[in-house]
Jmol script that loads the backbone (N, CA, C; Angstrom):
load data "model"
ATOM      1  N   MET A   1      44.987 192.448 -21.254  1.00  0.00           N
ATOM      2  CA  MET A   1      46.207 193.244 -21.221  1.00  0.00           C
ATOM      3  C   MET A   1      46.928 192.969 -19.902  1.00  0.00           C
ATOM      4  N   ASP A   2      48.196 192.599 -19.967  1.00  0.00           N
ATOM      5  CA  ASP A   2      48.908 192.329 -18.725  1.00  0.00           C
ATOM      6  C   ASP A   2      49.436 193.619 -18.112  1.00  0.00           C
ATOM      7  N   LYS A   3      49.853 193.533 -16.854  1.00  0.00           N
ATOM      8  CA  LYS A   3      50.273 194.726 -16.110  1.00  0.00           C
ATOM      9  C   LYS A   3      51.481 195.417 -16.733  1.00  0.00           C
ATOM     10  N   GLU A   4      52.384 194.663 -17.346  1.00  0.00           N
ATOM     11  CA  GLU A   4      53.590 195.259 -17.914  1.00  0.00           C
ATOM     12  C   GLU A   4      53.287 196.132 -19.122  1.00  0.00           C
ATOM     13  N   ASN A   5      52.270 195.784 -19.899  1.00  0.00           N
ATOM     14  CA  ASN A   5      51.940 196.535 -21.105  1.00  0.00           C
ATOM     15  C   ASN A   5      50.825 197.562 -20.889  1.00  0.00           C
ATOM     16  N   LYS A   6      50.309 197.623 -19.681  1.00  0.00           N
ATOM     17  CA  LYS A   6      49.205 198.542 -19.402  1.00  0.00           C
ATOM     18  C   LYS A   6      49.723 199.979 -19.333  1.00  0.00           C
ATOM     19  N   GLU A   7      49.118 200.842 -20.119  1.00  0.00           N
ATOM     20  CA  GLU A   7      49.477 202.257 -20.101  1.00  0.00           C
ATOM     21  C   GLU A   7      48.322 203.045 -19.511  1.00  0.00           C
ATOM     22  N   THR A   8      48.641 204.071 -18.746  1.00  0.00           N
ATOM     23  CA  THR A   8      47.613 204.957 -18.241  1.00  0.00           C
ATOM     24  C   THR A   8      47.386 206.035 -19.293  1.00  0.00           C
ATOM     25  N   LYS A   9      46.142 206.180 -19.694  1.00  0.00           N
ATOM     26  CA  LYS A   9      45.819 207.160 -20.711  1.00  0.00           C
ATOM     27  C   LYS A   9      45.830 208.565 -20.128  1.00  0.00           C
ATOM     28  N   GLY A  10      46.145 209.518 -20.982  1.00  0.00           N
ATOM     29  CA  GLY A  10      46.093 210.908 -20.577  1.00  0.00           C
ATOM     30  C   GLY A  10      44.653 211.370 -20.487  1.00  0.00           C
ATOM     31  N   GLU A  11      44.485 212.621 -20.138  1.00  0.00           N
ATOM     32  CA  GLU A  11      43.144 213.162 -20.030  1.00  0.00           C
ATOM     33  C   GLU A  11      43.095 214.593 -20.549  1.00  0.00           C
ATOM     34  N   ILE A  12      41.905 215.002 -20.921  1.00  0.00           N
ATOM     35  CA  ILE A  12      41.671 216.374 -21.356  1.00  0.00           C
ATOM     36  C   ILE A  12      41.162 217.156 -20.157  1.00  0.00           C
ATOM     37  N   ILE A  13      41.795 218.257 -19.873  1.00  0.00           N
ATOM     38  CA  ILE A  13      41.406 219.145 -18.775  1.00  0.00           C
ATOM     39  C   ILE A  13      40.622 220.309 -19.374  1.00  0.00           C
ATOM     40  N   PHE A  14      39.461 220.596 -18.803  1.00  0.00           N
ATOM     41  CA  PHE A  14      38.646 221.727 -19.227  1.00  0.00           C
ATOM     42  C   PHE A  14      38.990 222.929 -18.356  1.00  0.00           C
ATOM     43  N   ASN A  15      39.411 224.004 -18.971  1.00  0.00           N
ATOM     44  CA  ASN A  15      39.783 225.222 -18.247  1.00  0.00           C
ATOM     45  C   ASN A  15      38.681 226.273 -18.328  1.00  0.00           C
ATOM     46  N   ILE A  16      37.442 225.836 -18.291  1.00  0.00           N
ATOM     47  CA  ILE A  16      36.323 226.768 -18.384  1.00  0.00           C
ATOM     48  C   ILE A  16      36.304 227.713 -17.187  1.00  0.00           C
ATOM     49  N   ASP A  17      36.600 227.196 -16.003  1.00  0.00           N
ATOM     50  CA  ASP A  17      36.580 228.046 -14.815  1.00  0.00           C
ATOM     51  C   ASP A  17      37.607 229.171 -14.903  1.00  0.00           C
ATOM     52  N   VAL A  18      38.757 228.893 -15.510  1.00  0.00           N
ATOM     53  CA  VAL A  18      39.794 229.918 -15.689  1.00  0.00           C
ATOM     54  C   VAL A  18      39.277 231.033 -16.603  1.00  0.00           C
ATOM     55  N   MET A  19      38.651 230.623 -17.717  1.00  0.00           N
ATOM     56  CA  MET A  19      38.128 231.617 -18.660  1.00  0.00           C
ATOM     57  C   MET A  19      36.957 232.390 -18.058  1.00  0.00           C
ATOM     58  N   LEU A  20      36.132 231.731 -17.269  1.00  0.00           N
ATOM     59  CA  LEU A  20      35.034 232.433 -16.602  1.00  0.00           C
ATOM     60  C   LEU A  20      35.584 233.515 -15.667  1.00  0.00           C
ATOM     61  N   ALA A  21      36.608 233.189 -14.923  1.00  0.00           N
ATOM     62  CA  ALA A  21      37.211 234.164 -14.011  1.00  0.00           C
ATOM     63  C   ALA A  21      37.808 235.336 -14.782  1.00  0.00           C
ATOM     64  N   ARG A  22      38.482 235.038 -15.893  1.00  0.00           N
ATOM     65  CA  ARG A  22      39.081 236.106 -16.701  1.00  0.00           C
ATOM     66  C   ARG A  22      38.019 237.027 -17.303  1.00  0.00           C
ATOM     67  N   ARG A  23      36.878 236.459 -17.634  1.00  0.00           N
ATOM     68  CA  ARG A  23      35.800 237.237 -18.264  1.00  0.00           C
ATOM     69  C   ARG A  23      34.801 237.783 -17.246  1.00  0.00           C
ATOM     70  N   LYS A  24      35.025 237.449 -15.967  1.00  0.00           N
ATOM     71  CA  LYS A  24      34.124 237.868 -14.889  1.00  0.00           C
ATOM     72  C   LYS A  24      32.682 237.501 -15.235  1.00  0.00           C
ATOM     73  N   MET A  25      32.504 236.234 -15.586  1.00  0.00           N
ATOM     74  CA  MET A  25      31.206 235.730 -16.023  1.00  0.00           C
ATOM     75  C   MET A  25      30.814 234.557 -15.128  1.00  0.00           C
ATOM     76  N   SER A  26      29.533 234.425 -14.855  1.00  0.00           N
ATOM     77  CA  SER A  26      29.047 233.303 -14.048  1.00  0.00           C
ATOM     78  C   SER A  26      28.796 232.086 -14.936  1.00  0.00           C
ATOM     79  N   VAL A  27      28.739 230.927 -14.304  1.00  0.00           N
ATOM     80  CA  VAL A  27      28.435 229.694 -15.021  1.00  0.00           C
ATOM     81  C   VAL A  27      27.019 229.786 -15.605  1.00  0.00           C
ATOM     82  N   THR A  28      26.124 230.379 -14.858  1.00  0.00           N
ATOM     83  CA  THR A  28      24.740 230.538 -15.327  1.00  0.00           C
ATOM     84  C   THR A  28      24.689 231.383 -16.589  1.00  0.00           C
ATOM     85  N   GLU A  29      25.394 232.493 -16.586  1.00  0.00           N
ATOM     86  CA  GLU A  29      25.414 233.362 -17.766  1.00  0.00           C
ATOM     87  C   GLU A  29      26.020 232.634 -18.968  1.00  0.00           C
ATOM     88  N   LEU A  30      27.101 231.911 -18.748  1.00  0.00           N
ATOM     89  CA  LEU A  30      27.736 231.176 -19.837  1.00  0.00           C
ATOM     90  C   LEU A  30      26.795 230.115 -20.399  1.00  0.00           C
ATOM     91  N   SER A  31      26.122 229.376 -19.530  1.00  0.00           N
ATOM     92  CA  SER A  31      25.208 228.332 -20.013  1.00  0.00           C
ATOM     93  C   SER A  31      24.086 228.937 -20.846  1.00  0.00           C
ATOM     94  N   GLN A  32      23.602 230.109 -20.462  1.00  0.00           N
ATOM     95  CA  GLN A  32      22.564 230.783 -21.242  1.00  0.00           C
ATOM     96  C   GLN A  32      23.093 231.242 -22.595  1.00  0.00           C
ATOM     97  N   ARG A  33      24.290 231.793 -22.615  1.00  0.00           N
ATOM     98  CA  ARG A  33      24.887 232.259 -23.875  1.00  0.00           C
ATOM     99  C   ARG A  33      25.170 231.109 -24.839  1.00  0.00           C
ATOM    100  N   VAL A  34      25.601 229.978 -24.287  1.00  0.00           N
ATOM    101  CA  VAL A  34      25.954 228.821 -25.103  1.00  0.00           C
ATOM    102  C   VAL A  34      24.704 228.045 -25.528  1.00  0.00           C
ATOM    103  N   GLY A  35      23.684 228.084 -24.693  1.00  0.00           N
ATOM    104  CA  GLY A  35      22.446 227.381 -25.011  1.00  0.00           C
ATOM    105  C   GLY A  35      22.424 225.945 -24.527  1.00  0.00           C
ATOM    106  N   ILE A  36      23.124 225.679 -23.417  1.00  0.00           N
ATOM    107  CA  ILE A  36      23.058 224.352 -22.805  1.00  0.00           C
ATOM    108  C   ILE A  36      22.607 224.519 -21.356  1.00  0.00           C
ATOM    109  N   THR A  37      22.122 223.438 -20.778  1.00  0.00           N
ATOM    110  CA  THR A  37      21.618 223.519 -19.410  1.00  0.00           C
ATOM    111  C   THR A  37      22.750 223.795 -18.428  1.00  0.00           C
ATOM    112  N   LEU A  38      22.380 224.330 -17.295  1.00  0.00           N
ATOM    113  CA  LEU A  38      23.352 224.589 -16.241  1.00  0.00           C
ATOM    114  C   LEU A  38      23.982 223.275 -15.767  1.00  0.00           C
ATOM    115  N   ALA A  39      23.186 222.210 -15.726  1.00  0.00           N
ATOM    116  CA  ALA A  39      23.713 220.900 -15.322  1.00  0.00           C
ATOM    117  C   ALA A  39      24.794 220.416 -16.294  1.00  0.00           C
ATOM    118  N   ASN A  40      24.535 220.544 -17.587  1.00  0.00           N
ATOM    119  CA  ASN A  40      25.537 220.124 -18.583  1.00  0.00           C
ATOM    120  C   ASN A  40      26.768 221.019 -18.548  1.00  0.00           C
ATOM    121  N   MET A  41      26.574 222.312 -18.297  1.00  0.00           N
ATOM    122  CA  MET A  41      27.722 223.220 -18.186  1.00  0.00           C
ATOM    123  C   MET A  41      28.572 222.832 -16.978  1.00  0.00           C
ATOM    124  N   SER A  42      27.936 222.457 -15.895  1.00  0.00           N
ATOM    125  CA  SER A  42      28.674 222.029 -14.701  1.00  0.00           C
ATOM    126  C   SER A  42      29.477 220.763 -14.974  1.00  0.00           C
ATOM    127  N   ILE A  43      28.905 219.845 -15.750  1.00  0.00           N
ATOM    128  CA  ILE A  43      29.622 218.621 -16.128  1.00  0.00           C
ATOM    129  C   ILE A  43      30.865 218.971 -16.939  1.00  0.00           C
ATOM    130  N   LEU A  44      30.736 219.901 -17.870  1.00  0.00           N
ATOM    131  CA  LEU A  44      31.903 220.342 -18.648  1.00  0.00           C
ATOM    132  C   LEU A  44      32.931 221.012 -17.743  1.00  0.00           C
ATOM    133  N   LYS A  45      32.458 221.915 -16.915  1.00  0.00           N
ATOM    134  CA  LYS A  45      33.337 222.705 -16.053  1.00  0.00           C
ATOM    135  C   LYS A  45      34.142 221.834 -15.097  1.00  0.00           C
ATOM    136  N   THR A  46      33.532 220.775 -14.581  1.00  0.00           N
ATOM    137  CA  THR A  46      34.223 219.909 -13.622  1.00  0.00           C
ATOM    138  C   THR A  46      35.074 218.844 -14.295  1.00  0.00           C
ATOM    139  N   GLY A  47      35.001 218.768 -15.625  1.00  0.00           N
ATOM    140  CA  GLY A  47      35.815 217.799 -16.350  1.00  0.00           C
ATOM    141  C   GLY A  47      35.240 216.397 -16.357  1.00  0.00           C
ATOM    142  N   LYS A  48      33.979 216.247 -16.020  1.00  0.00           N
ATOM    143  CA  LYS A  48      33.355 214.923 -15.974  1.00  0.00           C
ATOM    144  C   LYS A  48      32.706 214.529 -17.295  1.00  0.00           C
ATOM    145  N   ALA A  49      32.767 215.413 -18.280  1.00  0.00           N
ATOM    146  CA  ALA A  49      32.158 215.121 -19.583  1.00  0.00           C
ATOM    147  C   ALA A  49      32.957 214.044 -20.307  1.00  0.00           C
ATOM    148  N   LYS A  50      32.258 213.161 -20.993  1.00  0.00           N
ATOM    149  CA  LYS A  50      32.900 212.106 -21.779  1.00  0.00           C
ATOM    150  C   LYS A  50      33.049 212.514 -23.236  1.00  0.00           C
ATOM    151  N   ALA A  51      32.296 213.532 -23.647  1.00  0.00           N
ATOM    152  CA  ALA A  51      32.335 213.997 -25.032  1.00  0.00           C
ATOM    153  C   ALA A  51      31.948 215.479 -25.070  1.00  0.00           C
ATOM    154  N   LEU A  52      32.337 216.130 -26.157  1.00  0.00           N
ATOM    155  CA  LEU A  52      32.018 217.533 -26.356  1.00  0.00           C
ATOM    156  C   LEU A  52      31.776 217.743 -27.843  1.00  0.00           C
ATOM    157  N   ARG A  53      30.604 218.241 -28.170  1.00  0.00           N
ATOM    158  CA  ARG A  53      30.309 218.510 -29.579  1.00  0.00           C
ATOM    159  C   ARG A  53      31.123 219.704 -30.053  1.00  0.00           C
ATOM    160  N   VAL A  54      31.528 219.643 -31.292  1.00  0.00           N
ATOM    161  CA  VAL A  54      32.298 220.739 -31.879  1.00  0.00           C
ATOM    162  C   VAL A  54      31.453 222.017 -31.886  1.00  0.00           C
ATOM    163  N   THR A  55      30.158 221.887 -32.120  1.00  0.00           N
ATOM    164  CA  THR A  55      29.287 223.066 -32.108  1.00  0.00           C
ATOM    165  C   THR A  55      29.226 223.691 -30.713  1.00  0.00           C
ATOM    166  N   THR A  56      29.259 222.861 -29.676  1.00  0.00           N
ATOM    167  CA  THR A  56      29.274 223.386 -28.301  1.00  0.00           C
ATOM    168  C   THR A  56      30.603 224.069 -28.019  1.00  0.00           C
ATOM    169  N   LEU A  57      31.698 223.470 -28.477  1.00  0.00           N
ATOM    170  CA  LEU A  57      33.014 224.088 -28.310  1.00  0.00           C
ATOM    171  C   LEU A  57      33.059 225.432 -29.016  1.00  0.00           C
ATOM    172  N   ALA A  58      32.512 225.504 -30.212  1.00  0.00           N
ATOM    173  CA  ALA A  58      32.477 226.772 -30.953  1.00  0.00           C
ATOM    174  C   ALA A  58      31.640 227.813 -30.206  1.00  0.00           C
ATOM    175  N   ALA A  59      30.518 227.382 -29.646  1.00  0.00           N
ATOM    176  CA  ALA A  59      29.658 228.309 -28.892  1.00  0.00           C
ATOM    177  C   ALA A  59      30.361 228.801 -27.626  1.00  0.00           C
ATOM    178  N   LEU A  60      31.113 227.917 -26.971  1.00  0.00           N
ATOM    179  CA  LEU A  60      31.891 228.325 -25.797  1.00  0.00           C
ATOM    180  C   LEU A  60      32.938 229.370 -26.179  1.00  0.00           C
ATOM    181  N   CYS A  61      33.623 229.125 -27.287  1.00  0.00           N
ATOM    182  CA  CYS A  61      34.643 230.064 -27.765  1.00  0.00           C
ATOM    183  C   CYS A  61      34.024 231.418 -28.115  1.00  0.00           C
ATOM    184  N   GLU A  62      32.856 231.382 -28.736  1.00  0.00           N
ATOM    185  CA  GLU A  62      32.158 232.620 -29.086  1.00  0.00           C
ATOM    186  C   GLU A  62      31.772 233.387 -27.826  1.00  0.00           C
ATOM    187  N   ALA A  63      31.176 232.691 -26.867  1.00  0.00           N
ATOM    188  CA  ALA A  63      30.699 233.337 -25.637  1.00  0.00           C
ATOM    189  C   ALA A  63      31.846 233.879 -24.789  1.00  0.00           C
ATOM    190  N   LEU A  64      32.976 233.178 -24.789  1.00  0.00           N
ATOM    191  CA  LEU A  64      34.112 233.572 -23.954  1.00  0.00           C
ATOM    192  C   LEU A  64      35.177 234.344 -24.729  1.00  0.00           C
ATOM    193  N   ASP A  65      34.952 234.547 -26.031  1.00  0.00           N
ATOM    194  CA  ASP A  65      35.895 235.262 -26.891  1.00  0.00           C
ATOM    195  C   ASP A  65      37.304 234.672 -26.743  1.00  0.00           C
ATOM    196  N   CYS A  66      37.400 233.367 -27.042  1.00  0.00           N
ATOM    197  CA  CYS A  66      38.677 232.685 -26.893  1.00  0.00           C
ATOM    198  C   CYS A  66      38.834 231.624 -27.978  1.00  0.00           C
ATOM    199  N   GLN A  67      39.946 230.929 -27.948  1.00  0.00           N
ATOM    200  CA  GLN A  67      40.250 229.846 -28.872  1.00  0.00           C
ATOM    201  C   GLN A  67      40.053 228.514 -28.154  1.00  0.00           C
ATOM    202  N   PRO A  68      39.824 227.414 -28.901  1.00  0.00           N
ATOM    203  CA  PRO A  68      39.663 226.102 -28.259  1.00  0.00           C
ATOM    204  C   PRO A  68      40.821 225.737 -27.322  1.00  0.00           C
ATOM    205  N   GLY A  69      42.023 226.093 -27.704  1.00  0.00           N
ATOM    206  CA  GLY A  69      43.188 225.794 -26.874  1.00  0.00           C
ATOM    207  C   GLY A  69      43.197 226.530 -25.546  1.00  0.00           C
ATOM    208  N   ASP A  70      42.414 227.604 -25.436  1.00  0.00           N
ATOM    209  CA  ASP A  70      42.288 228.305 -24.163  1.00  0.00           C
ATOM    210  C   ASP A  70      41.408 227.519 -23.195  1.00  0.00           C
ATOM    211  N   LEU A  71      40.553 226.673 -23.734  1.00  0.00           N
ATOM    212  CA  LEU A  71      39.592 225.922 -22.920  1.00  0.00           C
ATOM    213  C   LEU A  71      40.029 224.492 -22.621  1.00  0.00           C
ATOM    214  N   LEU A  72      40.806 223.898 -23.528  1.00  0.00           N
ATOM    215  CA  LEU A  72      41.169 222.493 -23.417  1.00  0.00           C
ATOM    216  C   LEU A  72      42.672 222.320 -23.269  1.00  0.00           C
ATOM    217  N   GLU A  73      43.043 221.366 -22.438  1.00  0.00           N
ATOM    218  CA  GLU A  73      44.464 221.070 -22.206  1.00  0.00           C
ATOM    219  C   GLU A  73      44.626 219.563 -22.094  1.00  0.00           C
ATOM    220  N   TYR A  74      45.649 219.014 -22.730  1.00  0.00           N
ATOM    221  CA  TYR A  74      45.929 217.589 -22.627  1.00  0.00           C
ATOM    222  C   TYR A  74      46.975 217.339 -21.556  1.00  0.00           C
ATOM    223  N   CYS A  75      46.672 216.407 -20.666  1.00  0.00           N
ATOM    224  CA  CYS A  75      47.607 216.048 -19.593  1.00  0.00           C
ATOM    225  C   CYS A  75      47.952 214.568 -19.775  1.00  0.00           C
ATOM    226  N   ARG A  76      49.220 214.269 -19.951  1.00  0.00           N
ATOM    227  CA  ARG A  76      49.667 212.874 -20.144  1.00  0.00           C
ATOM    228  C   ARG A  76      49.437 212.066 -18.884  1.00  0.00           C
ATOM    229  N   GLY A  77      49.101 210.807 -19.088  1.00  0.00           N
ATOM    230  CA  GLY A  77      48.957 209.887 -17.962  1.00  0.00           C
ATOM    231  C   GLY A  77      50.306 209.364 -17.528  1.00  0.00           C
ATOM    232  N   GLU A  78      50.372 208.871 -16.327  1.00  0.00           N
ATOM    233  CA  GLU A  78      51.606 208.279 -15.815  1.00  0.00           C
ATOM    234  C   GLU A  78      51.693 206.839 -16.302  1.00  0.00           C
ATOM    235  N   PRO A  79      52.842 206.422 -16.862  1.00  0.00           N
ATOM    236  CA  PRO A  79      52.974 205.025 -17.337  1.00  0.00           C
ATOM    237  C   PRO A  79      53.007 204.048 -16.173  1.00  0.00           C
TER     238      PRO A  79
END
end "model"
wireframe off; spacefill off
backbone 0.3
color backbone group
């Protein structure tokens, strides 16, 4: 791919920290409610995850009493 046709891809932003603050919940408590390790929850929270299972997303929504759109945000890349 040459430089002229190269596009910067957008990214998905995880807003888990925002929802945790709104719910006054710790990362540890959320990881226990969702059933994933604290290390994996930290990866999600910091946005370093490369994938997210739909079942995990559903469990996050259940634990935080929210919708998927409250947790995920798409940010366009710069061309």
